[in-house]
C-alpha positions in Angstrom: -19.1 -23.2 13.2 -17.3 -24.3 10.0 -14.5 -22.6 8.2 -13.2 -23.4 4.7 -10.2 -21.9 2.9 -9.4 -21.7 -0.8 -6.6 -19.8 -2.6 -5.3 -19.3 -6.1 -2.3 -17.5 -7.4 -1.2 -16.3 -10.8 2.3 -15.0 -11.6 3.8 -13.9 -15.0 7.2 -12.4 -15.4 9.1 -11.3 -18.5 12.7 -9.9 -18.6 14.3 -8.8 -21.8 17.8 -7.5 -22.1 18.3 -4.4 -24.1 21.8 -3.8 -25.3 22.7 -0.1 -25.8 24.3 1.2 -29.0 27.8 -0.1 -29.5 27.2 -3.3 -27.5 28.4 -1.8 -24.3 28.4 -4.3 -21.3 26.3 -1.9 -19.2 23.0 -3.4 -20.5 19.6 -2.3 -19.3 16.6 -4.6 -18.6 13.0 -4.3 -19.7 11.1 -6.0 -16.9 7.4 -6.8 -16.8 5.8 -8.6 -13.9 2.1 -9.4 -13.2 0.9 -11.3 -10.2 -2.4 -12.1 -8.5 -3.2 -13.9 -5.3 -6.7 -14.8 -4.2 -8.0 -15.9 -0.8 -11.6 -17.1 -0.2 -13.2 -18.0 3.1 -16.6 -19.5 3.5 -18.0 -19.3 7.0 -20.9 -20.7 8.9 -21.7 -19.3 12.3 -24.2 -20.9 14.7 -24.5 -19.0 17.9 -26.2 -20.4 21.0 -26.4 -19.5 24.7 -28.2 -17.1 26.9 -26.2 -14.1 25.9 -25.9 -14.9 22.2 -27.0 -11.4 21.1 -23.6 -10.1 22.4 -21.6 -12.4 20.1 -19.1 -10.8 17.8 -19.9 -13.2 15.0 -22.7 -12.7 12.4 -25.0 -15.7 12.4 -25.5 -17.7 9.2 -23.4 -18.3 6.1 -20.9 -15.7 4.9 -18.2 -15.2 2.3 -14.9 -13.3 2.5 -12.7 -12.9 -0.6 -9.6 -10.9 -1.1 -7.5 -10.4 -4.3 -4.0 -9.0 -4.3 -2.7 -7.6 -7.6 0.8 -6.5 -8.5 2.1 -5.1 -11.8 5.7 -4.0 -12.3 7.1 -2.6 -15.5 10.0 -0.5 -16.7 9.0 2.7 -18.4 12.3 3.5 -20.0 16.0 2.9 -19.4 15.9 4.4 -15.9 12.3 4.6 -14.5 10.3 1.7 -13.0 6.6 1.5 -12.3 5.1 -0.7 -9.5 1.4 -1.0 -8.7 0.0 -3.0 -5.8 -3.7 -3.3 -4.8 -5.8 -5.4 -2.5 -9.5 -5.5 -3.0 -12.1 -7.3 -0.8 -15.6 -8.6 -1.1 -17.6 -9.8 1.9 -21.2 -10.1 3.0 -20.2 -10.1 6.7 -20.4 -7.0 8.9 -17.8 -8.7 11.0 -15.1 -7.9 8.4 -16.4 -4.8 6.5 -19.6 -2.8 6.4 -19.3 -2.5 2.6 -19.6 -5.4 0.2 -16.7 -4.2 -1.9 -13.8 -2.2 -0.6 -10.2 -1.3 -1.4 -7.8 -2.4 1.3 -4.7 -0.9 -0.1 -3.6 1.0 -3.2 0.0 1.8 -4.0 1.6 3.2 -7.2 5.3 3.9 -7.1 7.6 5.4 -9.7 11.3 5.3 -9.1 14.7 5.5 -10.7 18.1 5.1 -9.1 17.8 8.4 -7.1 14.1 9.5 -7.1 10.9 7.9 -5.9 7.3 9.1 -6.3 4.5 7.4 -4.4 0.8 7.7 -4.8 -1.8 6.0 -2.4 -0.9 4.3 0.8 2.4 5.5 2.1 4.2 5.3 5.4 5.3 8.9 6.1 8.4 8.6 8.2 10.1 11.8 9.0 11.1 11.1 12.6 9.5 9.5 15.7 8.9 13.0 17.1 7.4 14.8 14.1 5.6 12.5 11.7 5.7 8.7 11.8 2.4 7.4 10.5 0.7 5.8 7.5 -1.1 8.2 5.1 -3.1 8.1 1.9 -1.7 10.7 -0.4 1.4 11.5 -2.4 5.1 11.5 -1.4 8.5 12.2 -3.0 12.1 11.4 -2.2 15.3 12.5 -3.9 18.5 10.8 -2.8 21.8 12.6 -3.0 24.9 10.5 -2.5 23.0 7.5 -1.2 19.7 6.6 0.6 21.0 8.1 3.8 21.3 11.6 2.3 18.0 12.7 0.9 15.1 15.2 0.7 11.7 13.6 1.5 8.3 15.2 1.4 4.7 14.0 1.6 1.1 15.1 1.9 -2.0 13.0 2.7 -4.9 12.1 5.0 -4.8 9.9 8.0 -8.0 8.0 6.9 -7.5 4.4 7.8 -9.7 3.0 5.0 -10.1 4.0 1.4 -13.9 3.8 1.9 -13.7 7.0 3.9 -12.4 8.8 0.9 -14.3 7.1 -1.9 -17.6 6.8 0.0 -18.7 9.8 2.1 -21.7 8.1 3.7 -20.0 5.9 6.3 -21.5 6.5 9.7 -18.2 5.4 11.4 -16.0 7.8 9.5 -13.7 9.7 11.9 -12.8 13.3 11.7 -10.8 14.4 8.6 -7.2 14.9 9.4 -4.4 15.9 7.0 -0.7 16.1 7.2 2.1 17.8 5.3 5.8 17.1 6.0 9.3 17.3 4.7 12.7 16.1 5.9 16.2 17.0 4.8 18.9 14.6 6.0 22.6 14.5 5.7 24.6 11.6 7.2 28.1 10.2 7.4 29.6 7.0 8.8 29.2 8.1 12.4 26.8 11.0 12.4 23.3 12.0 11.1 21.7 15.4 10.9 18.0 15.9 10.0 15.8 18.9 9.6 12.0 18.2 9.8 9.0 20.3 8.9 5.5 18.9 9.7 2.0 20.4 9.7 -1.0 18.4 10.9 
């Protein structure tokens, strides 16, 4: 068996200072970031032996390519947008039954106190109620700091985007959805949280 690796990366960043009226020292920044990382693997598998039909590998020549894309920009003086995605192409059933697939999709909007998430999100209410990755939407509003907040989310437990985009996958598990919210108040030596979860 032979294995070859190749990777490329692209990154561009621009930051421009915007002075408010009157030249106040509390300046805001207009930030724009674009980045891409690529990884390609070319594989050759030759399987021999008496029980070669039980091998995990696909015989022959195969290709695996993944691209990670990130785009960050400021929308105004307070809101920031961040988009991250990983897409995959492969002709090997060992890695994916589909030629093209989305491995992760995340779009986040946030300012100093609020955060809105679309796509892949780790729904963390508590270890007893909801502590699992979902694909859906989530919102968090911080009060005094990030330890005092209201957090809510809704989504599906599907492990792959193909289960949502393509409905013809034979290995698709049962559809399961979750809705949850957590209200937390905390001090220096104490923490009180109220959870509501429905699965």
